[in-house]
PDB file of the backbone (N, CA, C, O) and the ligand in Angstrom, with CONECT records:
HET     ZN  A 101       1
ATOM      1  N   UNK A   1      51.418   7.021 112.297  1.00  0.00           N
ATOM      2  CA  UNK A   1      51.270   8.303 111.610  1.00  0.00           C
ATOM      3  C   UNK A   1      51.934   8.253 110.243  1.00  0.00           C
ATOM      4  O   UNK A   1      53.145   8.059 110.135  1.00  0.00           O
ATOM      5  N   UNK A   2      51.145   8.426 109.224  1.00  0.00           N
ATOM      6  CA  UNK A   2      51.715   8.402 107.878  1.00  0.00           C
ATOM      7  C   UNK A   2      51.468   9.713 107.145  1.00  0.00           C
ATOM      8  O   UNK A   2      51.612   9.795 105.925  1.00  0.00           O
ATOM      9  N   UNK A   3      51.101  10.714 107.890  1.00  0.00           N
ATOM     10  CA  UNK A   3      50.817  12.001 107.259  1.00  0.00           C
ATOM     11  C   UNK A   3      52.073  12.576 106.632  1.00  0.00           C
ATOM     12  O   UNK A   3      53.191  12.320 107.079  1.00  0.00           O
ATOM     13  N   UNK A   4      51.865  13.347 105.602  1.00  0.00           N
ATOM     14  CA  UNK A   4      52.987  14.010 104.964  1.00  0.00           C
ATOM     15  C   UNK A   4      53.596  15.021 105.930  1.00  0.00           C
ATOM     16  O   UNK A   4      52.932  15.542 106.827  1.00  0.00           O
ATOM     17  N   UNK A   5      54.867  15.275 105.716  1.00  0.00           N
ATOM     18  CA  UNK A   5      55.577  16.211 106.573  1.00  0.00           C
ATOM     19  C   UNK A   5      55.908  17.479 105.784  1.00  0.00           C
ATOM     20  O   UNK A   5      56.288  17.418 104.614  1.00  0.00           O
ATOM     21  N   UNK A   6      55.760  18.597 106.430  1.00  0.00           N
ATOM     22  CA  UNK A   6      56.088  19.867 105.790  1.00  0.00           C
ATOM     23  C   UNK A   6      57.465  20.332 106.261  1.00  0.00           C
ATOM     24  O   UNK A   6      57.718  20.451 107.460  1.00  0.00           O
ATOM     25  N   UNK A   7      58.344  20.590 105.304  1.00  0.00           N
ATOM     26  CA  UNK A   7      59.692  21.068 105.615  1.00  0.00           C
ATOM     27  C   UNK A   7      59.915  22.374 104.866  1.00  0.00           C
ATOM     28  O   UNK A   7      59.418  22.559 103.756  1.00  0.00           O
ATOM     29  N   UNK A   8      60.649  23.251 105.470  1.00  0.00           N
ATOM     30  CA  UNK A   8      60.927  24.522 104.821  1.00  0.00           C
ATOM     31  C   UNK A   8      61.964  24.356 103.713  1.00  0.00           C
ATOM     32  O   UNK A   8      62.986  23.694 103.891  1.00  0.00           O
ATOM     33  N   UNK A   9      61.682  24.961 102.588  1.00  0.00           N
ATOM     34  CA  UNK A   9      62.639  24.972 101.493  1.00  0.00           C
ATOM     35  C   UNK A   9      63.804  25.887 101.869  1.00  0.00           C
ATOM     36  O   UNK A   9      63.587  27.035 102.255  1.00  0.00           O
ATOM     37  N   UNK A  10      65.048  25.384 101.759  1.00  0.00           N
ATOM     38  CA  UNK A  10      66.205  26.209 102.126  1.00  0.00           C
ATOM     39  C   UNK A  10      66.448  27.347 101.134  1.00  0.00           C
ATOM     40  O   UNK A  10      67.170  28.298 101.434  1.00  0.00           O
ATOM     41  N   UNK A  11      65.856  27.246  99.985  1.00  0.00           N
ATOM     42  CA  UNK A  11      66.067  28.266  98.968  1.00  0.00           C
ATOM     43  C   UNK A  11      65.089  29.433  99.127  1.00  0.00           C
ATOM     44  O   UNK A  11      65.503  30.592  99.156  1.00  0.00           O
ATOM     45  N   UNK A  12      63.809  29.131  99.228  1.00  0.00           N
ATOM     46  CA  UNK A  12      62.809  30.201  99.240  1.00  0.00           C
ATOM     47  C   UNK A  12      62.033  30.275 100.549  1.00  0.00           C
ATOM     48  O   UNK A  12      61.258  31.208 100.757  1.00  0.00           O
ATOM     49  N   UNK A  13      62.236  29.303 101.429  1.00  0.00           N
ATOM     50  CA  UNK A  13      61.540  29.351 102.712  1.00  0.00           C
ATOM     51  C   UNK A  13      60.109  28.860 102.639  1.00  0.00           C
ATOM     52  O   UNK A  13      59.375  28.909 103.626  1.00  0.00           O
ATOM     53  N   UNK A  14      59.716  28.386 101.468  1.00  0.00           N
ATOM     54  CA  UNK A  14      58.353  27.894 101.302  1.00  0.00           C
ATOM     55  C   UNK A  14      58.182  26.512 101.897  1.00  0.00           C
ATOM     56  O   UNK A  14      59.157  25.853 102.258  1.00  0.00           O
ATOM     57  N   UNK A  15      56.954  26.084 101.996  1.00  0.00           N
ATOM     58  CA  UNK A  15      56.665  24.768 102.548  1.00  0.00           C
ATOM     59  C   UNK A  15      56.781  23.694 101.479  1.00  0.00           C
ATOM     60  O   UNK A  15      56.170  23.796 100.415  1.00  0.00           O
ATOM     61  N   UNK A  16      57.566  22.669 101.768  1.00  0.00           N
ATOM     62  CA  UNK A  16      57.717  21.537 100.866  1.00  0.00           C
ATOM     63  C   UNK A  16      57.118  20.318 101.556  1.00  0.00           C
ATOM     64  O   UNK A  16      57.473  19.994 102.690  1.00  0.00           O
ATOM     65  N   UNK A  17      56.207  19.649 100.861  1.00  0.00           N
ATOM     66  CA  UNK A  17      55.544  18.503 101.457  1.00  0.00           C
ATOM     67  C   UNK A  17      56.274  17.221 101.080  1.00  0.00           C
ATOM     68  O   UNK A  17      56.487  16.936  99.902  1.00  0.00           O
ATOM     69  N   UNK A  18      56.653  16.451 102.099  1.00  0.00           N
ATOM     70  CA  UNK A  18      57.349  15.192 101.874  1.00  0.00           C
ATOM     71  C   UNK A  18      56.479  14.040 102.330  1.00  0.00           C
ATOM     72  O   UNK A  18      55.821  14.120 103.367  1.00  0.00           O
ATOM     73  N   UNK A  19      56.476  12.965 101.552  1.00  0.00           N
ATOM     74  CA  UNK A  19      55.713  11.791 101.933  1.00  0.00           C
ATOM     75  C   UNK A  19      56.360  11.075 103.104  1.00  0.00           C
ATOM     76  O   UNK A  19      57.502  11.359 103.463  1.00  0.00           O
ATOM     77  N   UNK A  20      55.631  10.156 103.691  1.00  0.00           N
ATOM     78  CA  UNK A  20      56.111   9.456 104.881  1.00  0.00           C
ATOM     79  C   UNK A  20      57.302   8.555 104.576  1.00  0.00           C
ATOM     80  O   UNK A  20      58.120   8.288 105.457  1.00  0.00           O
ATOM     81  N   UNK A  21      57.405   8.081 103.329  1.00  0.00           N
ATOM     82  CA  UNK A  21      58.458   7.132 102.999  1.00  0.00           C
ATOM     83  C   UNK A  21      59.712   7.764 102.445  1.00  0.00           C
ATOM     84  O   UNK A  21      60.540   7.091 101.832  1.00  0.00           O
ATOM     85  N   UNK A  22      59.850   9.064 102.662  1.00  0.00           N
ATOM     86  CA  UNK A  22      61.000   9.762 102.108  1.00  0.00           C
ATOM     87  C   UNK A  22      62.304   9.210 102.694  1.00  0.00           C
ATOM     88  O   UNK A  22      62.356   8.840 103.868  1.00  0.00           O
ATOM     89  N   UNK A  23      63.357   9.158 101.867  1.00  0.00           N
ATOM     90  CA  UNK A  23      64.626   8.592 102.319  1.00  0.00           C
ATOM     91  C   UNK A  23      65.766   9.566 102.084  1.00  0.00           C
ATOM     92  O   UNK A  23      65.682  10.453 101.235  1.00  0.00           O
ATOM     93  N   UNK A  24      66.824   9.387 102.847  1.00  0.00           N
ATOM     94  CA  UNK A  24      68.015  10.214 102.693  1.00  0.00           C
ATOM     95  C   UNK A  24      68.548  10.073 101.268  1.00  0.00           C
ATOM     96  O   UNK A  24      68.545   8.985 100.693  1.00  0.00           O
ATOM     97  N   UNK A  25      68.997  11.176 100.722  1.00  0.00           N
ATOM     98  CA  UNK A  25      69.550  11.273  99.372  1.00  0.00           C
ATOM     99  C   UNK A  25      68.473  11.362  98.307  1.00  0.00           C
ATOM    100  O   UNK A  25      68.773  11.483  97.119  1.00  0.00           O
ATOM    101  N   UNK A  26      67.221  11.302  98.732  1.00  0.00           N
ATOM    102  CA  UNK A  26      66.138  11.476  97.766  1.00  0.00           C
ATOM    103  C   UNK A  26      66.103  12.924  97.291  1.00  0.00           C
ATOM    104  O   UNK A  26      66.335  13.850  98.067  1.00  0.00           O
ATOM    105  N   UNK A  27      65.812  13.105  96.016  1.00  0.00           N
ATOM    106  CA  UNK A  27      65.720  14.451  95.464  1.00  0.00           C
ATOM    107  C   UNK A  27      64.254  14.801  95.269  1.00  0.00           C
ATOM    108  O   UNK A  27      63.496  14.062  94.639  1.00  0.00           O
ATOM    109  N   UNK A  28      63.879  15.933  95.819  1.00  0.00           N
ATOM    110  CA  UNK A  28      62.510  16.400  95.655  1.00  0.00           C
ATOM    111  C   UNK A  28      62.564  17.808  95.060  1.00  0.00           C
ATOM    112  O   UNK A  28      63.593  18.481  95.112  1.00  0.00           O
ATOM    113  N   UNK A  29      61.465  18.225  94.509  1.00  0.00           N
ATOM    114  CA  UNK A  29      61.400  19.567  93.942  1.00  0.00           C
ATOM    115  C   UNK A  29      60.530  20.454  94.807  1.00  0.00           C
ATOM    116  O   UNK A  29      59.457  20.053  95.259  1.00  0.00           O
ATOM    117  N   UNK A  30      61.004  21.655  95.027  1.00  0.00           N
ATOM    118  CA  UNK A  30      60.192  22.634  95.724  1.00  0.00           C
ATOM    119  C   UNK A  30      59.080  23.064  94.766  1.00  0.00           C
ATOM    120  O   UNK A  30      59.339  23.429  93.619  1.00  0.00           O
ATOM    121  N   UNK A  31      57.847  23.017  95.251  1.00  0.00           N
ATOM    122  CA  UNK A  31      56.733  23.376  94.389  1.00  0.00           C
ATOM    123  C   UNK A  31      56.607  24.876  94.194  1.00  0.00           C
ATOM    124  O   UNK A  31      55.830  25.332  93.356  1.00  0.00           O
ATOM    125  N   UNK A  32      57.351  25.632  94.946  1.00  0.00           N
ATOM    126  CA  UNK A  32      57.240  27.085  94.889  1.00  0.00           C
ATOM    127  C   UNK A  32      58.328  27.693  94.013  1.00  0.00           C
ATOM    128  O   UNK A  32      58.033  28.485  93.117  1.00  0.00           O
ATOM    129  N   UNK A  33      59.589  27.327  94.266  1.00  0.00           N
ATOM    130  CA  UNK A  33      60.689  27.929  93.493  1.00  0.00           C
ATOM    131  C   UNK A  33      61.298  26.931  92.510  1.00  0.00           C
ATOM    132  O   UNK A  33      62.202  27.277  91.750  1.00  0.00           O
ATOM    133  N   UNK A  34      60.797  25.680  92.524  1.00  0.00           N
ATOM    134  CA  UNK A  34      61.240  24.647  91.578  1.00  0.00           C
ATOM    135  C   UNK A  34      62.689  24.216  91.775  1.00  0.00           C
ATOM    136  O   UNK A  34      63.268  23.574  90.899  1.00  0.00           O
ATOM    137  N   UNK A  35      63.273  24.560  92.907  1.00  0.00           N
ATOM    138  CA  UNK A  35      64.634  24.125  93.169  1.00  0.00           C
ATOM    139  C   UNK A  35      64.673  22.631  93.443  1.00  0.00           C
ATOM    140  O   UNK A  35      63.735  22.071  94.011  1.00  0.00           O
ATOM    141  N   UNK A  36      65.762  21.988  93.036  1.00  0.00           N
ATOM    142  CA  UNK A  36      65.963  20.592  93.381  1.00  0.00           C
ATOM    143  C   UNK A  36      66.501  20.521  94.802  1.00  0.00           C
ATOM    144  O   UNK A  36      67.499  21.164  95.130  1.00  0.00           O
ATOM    145  N   UNK A  37      65.849  19.750  95.629  1.00  0.00           N
ATOM    146  CA  UNK A  37      66.252  19.667  97.035  1.00  0.00           C
ATOM    147  C   UNK A  37      66.590  18.235  97.405  1.00  0.00           C
ATOM    148  O   UNK A  37      65.847  17.307  97.083  1.00  0.00           O
ATOM    149  N   UNK A  38      67.719  18.060  98.087  1.00  0.00           N
ATOM    150  CA  UNK A  38      68.137  16.730  98.509  1.00  0.00           C
ATOM    151  C   UNK A  38      67.832  16.535  99.988  1.00  0.00           C
ATOM    152  O   UNK A  38      68.089  17.408 100.816  1.00  0.00           O
ATOM    153  N   UNK A  39      67.277  15.364 100.298  1.00  0.00           N
ATOM    154  CA  UNK A  39      67.017  15.028 101.695  1.00  0.00           C
ATOM    155  C   UNK A  39      68.340  14.602 102.323  1.00  0.00           C
ATOM    156  O   UNK A  39      68.898  13.566 101.961  1.00  0.00           O
ATOM    157  N   UNK A  40      68.838  15.398 103.259  1.00  0.00           N
ATOM    158  CA  UNK A  40      70.124  15.075 103.880  1.00  0.00           C
ATOM    159  C   UNK A  40      69.942  14.379 105.224  1.00  0.00           C
ATOM    160  O   UNK A  40      70.884  13.787 105.751  1.00  0.00           O
ATOM    161  N   UNK A  41      68.748  14.447 105.773  1.00  0.00           N
ATOM    162  CA  UNK A  41      68.449  13.779 107.045  1.00  0.00           C
ATOM    163  C   UNK A  41      66.953  13.572 107.127  1.00  0.00           C
ATOM    164  O   UNK A  41      66.176  14.397 106.646  1.00  0.00           O
ATOM    165  N   UNK A  42      66.548  12.467 107.739  1.00  0.00           N
ATOM    166  CA  UNK A  42      65.114  12.215 107.887  1.00  0.00           C
ATOM    167  C   UNK A  42      64.665  12.328 109.342  1.00  0.00           C
ATOM    168  O   UNK A  42      63.467  12.329 109.622  1.00  0.00           O
ATOM    169  N   UNK A  43      65.599  12.421 110.249  1.00  0.00           N
ATOM    170  CA  UNK A  43      65.239  12.536 111.670  1.00  0.00           C
ATOM    171  C   UNK A  43      66.238  13.402 112.403  1.00  0.00           C
ATOM    172  O   UNK A  43      67.198  12.888 112.977  1.00  0.00           O
ATOM    173  N   UNK A  44      66.031  14.693 112.392  1.00  0.00           N
ATOM    174  CA  UNK A  44      64.858  15.392 111.832  1.00  0.00           C
ATOM    175  C   UNK A  44      64.971  15.535 110.314  1.00  0.00           C
ATOM    176  O   UNK A  44      66.044  15.346 109.740  1.00  0.00           O
ATOM    177  N   UNK A  45      63.885  15.861 109.694  1.00  0.00           N
ATOM    178  CA  UNK A  45      63.895  16.061 108.255  1.00  0.00           C
ATOM    179  C   UNK A  45      64.620  17.349 107.909  1.00  0.00           C
ATOM    180  O   UNK A  45      64.257  18.431 108.371  1.00  0.00           O
ATOM    181  N   UNK A  46      65.646  17.213 107.090  1.00  0.00           N
ATOM    182  CA  UNK A  46      66.407  18.386 106.667  1.00  0.00           C
ATOM    183  C   UNK A  46      66.592  18.325 105.158  1.00  0.00           C
ATOM    184  O   UNK A  46      66.950  17.289 104.598  1.00  0.00           O
ATOM    185  N   UNK A  47      66.343  19.445 104.523  1.00  0.00           N
ATOM    186  CA  UNK A  47      66.541  19.544 103.083  1.00  0.00           C
ATOM    187  C   UNK A  47      67.711  20.472 102.795  1.00  0.00           C
ATOM    188  O   UNK A  47      67.945  21.438 103.521  1.00  0.00           O
ATOM    189  N   UNK A  48      68.440  20.172 101.732  1.00  0.00           N
ATOM    190  CA  UNK A  48      69.508  21.051 101.278  1.00  0.00           C
ATOM    191  C   UNK A  48      69.374  21.180  99.773  1.00  0.00           C
ATOM    192  O   UNK A  48      68.807  20.312  99.110  1.00  0.00           O
ATOM    193  N   UNK A  49      69.890  22.250  99.252  1.00  0.00           N
ATOM    194  CA  UNK A  49      69.847  22.418  97.806  1.00  0.00           C
ATOM    195  C   UNK A  49      70.628  21.304  97.138  1.00  0.00           C
ATOM    196  O   UNK A  49      71.777  21.044  97.493  1.00  0.00           O
ATOM    197  N   UNK A  50      70.015  20.652  96.182  1.00  0.00           N
ATOM    198  CA  UNK A  50      70.697  19.590  95.464  1.00  0.00           C
ATOM    199  C   UNK A  50      71.702  20.220  94.500  1.00  0.00           C
ATOM    200  O   UNK A  50      71.497  21.338  94.029  1.00  0.00           O
ATOM    201  N   UNK A  51      72.785  19.501  94.210  1.00  0.00           N
ATOM    202  CA  UNK A  51      73.753  20.018  93.242  1.00  0.00           C
ATOM    203  C   UNK A  51      73.052  20.319  91.937  1.00  0.00           C
ATOM    204  O   UNK A  51      72.209  19.550  91.477  1.00  0.00           O
ATOM    205  N   UNK A  52      73.401  21.424  91.358  1.00  0.00           N
ATOM    206  CA  UNK A  52      72.787  21.817  90.102  1.00  0.00           C
ATOM    207  C   UNK A  52      73.285  20.914  88.977  1.00  0.00           C
ATOM    208  O   UNK A  52      74.472  20.912  88.649  1.00  0.00           O
ATOM    209  N   UNK A  53      72.385  20.161  88.400  1.00  0.00           N
ATOM    210  CA  UNK A  53      72.767  19.197  87.367  1.00  0.00           C
ATOM    211  C   UNK A  53      73.337  19.888  86.134  1.00  0.00           C
ATOM    212  O   UNK A  53      74.075  19.284  85.356  1.00  0.00           O
ATOM    213  N   UNK A  54      72.993  21.139  85.969  1.00  0.00           N
ATOM    214  CA  UNK A  54      73.478  21.847  84.785  1.00  0.00           C
ATOM    215  C   UNK A  54      74.756  22.625  85.067  1.00  0.00           C
ATOM    216  O   UNK A  54      75.253  23.367  84.220  1.00  0.00           O
ATOM    217  N   UNK A  55      75.268  22.440  86.264  1.00  0.00           N
ATOM    218  CA  UNK A  55      76.494  23.150  86.631  1.00  0.00           C
ATOM    219  C   UNK A  55      77.646  22.679  85.741  1.00  0.00           C
ATOM    220  O   UNK A  55      77.725  21.512  85.358  1.00  0.00           O
ATOM    221  N   UNK A  56      78.516  23.603  85.432  1.00  0.00           N
ATOM    222  CA  UNK A  56      79.657  23.279  84.575  1.00  0.00           C
ATOM    223  C   UNK A  56      80.770  22.679  85.415  1.00  0.00           C
ATOM    224  O   UNK A  56      81.342  23.348  86.275  1.00  0.00           O
ATOM    225  N   UNK A  57      81.075  21.410  85.159  1.00  0.00           N
ATOM    226  CA  UNK A  57      82.075  20.722  85.971  1.00  0.00           C
ATOM    227  C   UNK A  57      83.498  21.022  85.515  1.00  0.00           C
ATOM    228  O   UNK A  57      84.453  20.798  86.259  1.00  0.00           O
ATOM    229  N   UNK A  58      83.639  21.528  84.299  1.00  0.00           N
ATOM    230  CA  UNK A  58      84.970  21.783  83.741  1.00  0.00           C
ATOM    231  C   UNK A  58      85.725  22.865  84.488  1.00  0.00           C
ATOM    232  O   UNK A  58      85.573  23.003  85.702  1.00  0.00           O
ATOM    233  N   UNK A  59      86.491  23.591  83.820  1.00  0.00           N
ATOM    234  CA  UNK A  59      87.283  24.709  84.395  1.00  0.00           C
ATOM    235  C   UNK A  59      88.748  24.354  84.453  1.00  0.00           C
ATOM    236  O   UNK A  59      89.561  25.162  84.902  1.00  0.00           O
TER     237      UNK A  59
HETATM  238 ZN    ZN A 101      61.669  26.718  97.290  1.00  0.00          ZN2+
END
């Protein structure tokens, strides 16, 4: 089975399609809300919001 897998976006709840070769730590974009999502597990497939690259690290 090499069909794409549908995972729920943790941000908007929309369907995010992942290819069969997806790997942990891969960053994908939600096609609905455009959030950056990090693959934190592949079995089962779990997505989490990726760290915001534009976040201010200072302070
Ligand atoms: Zn989304």
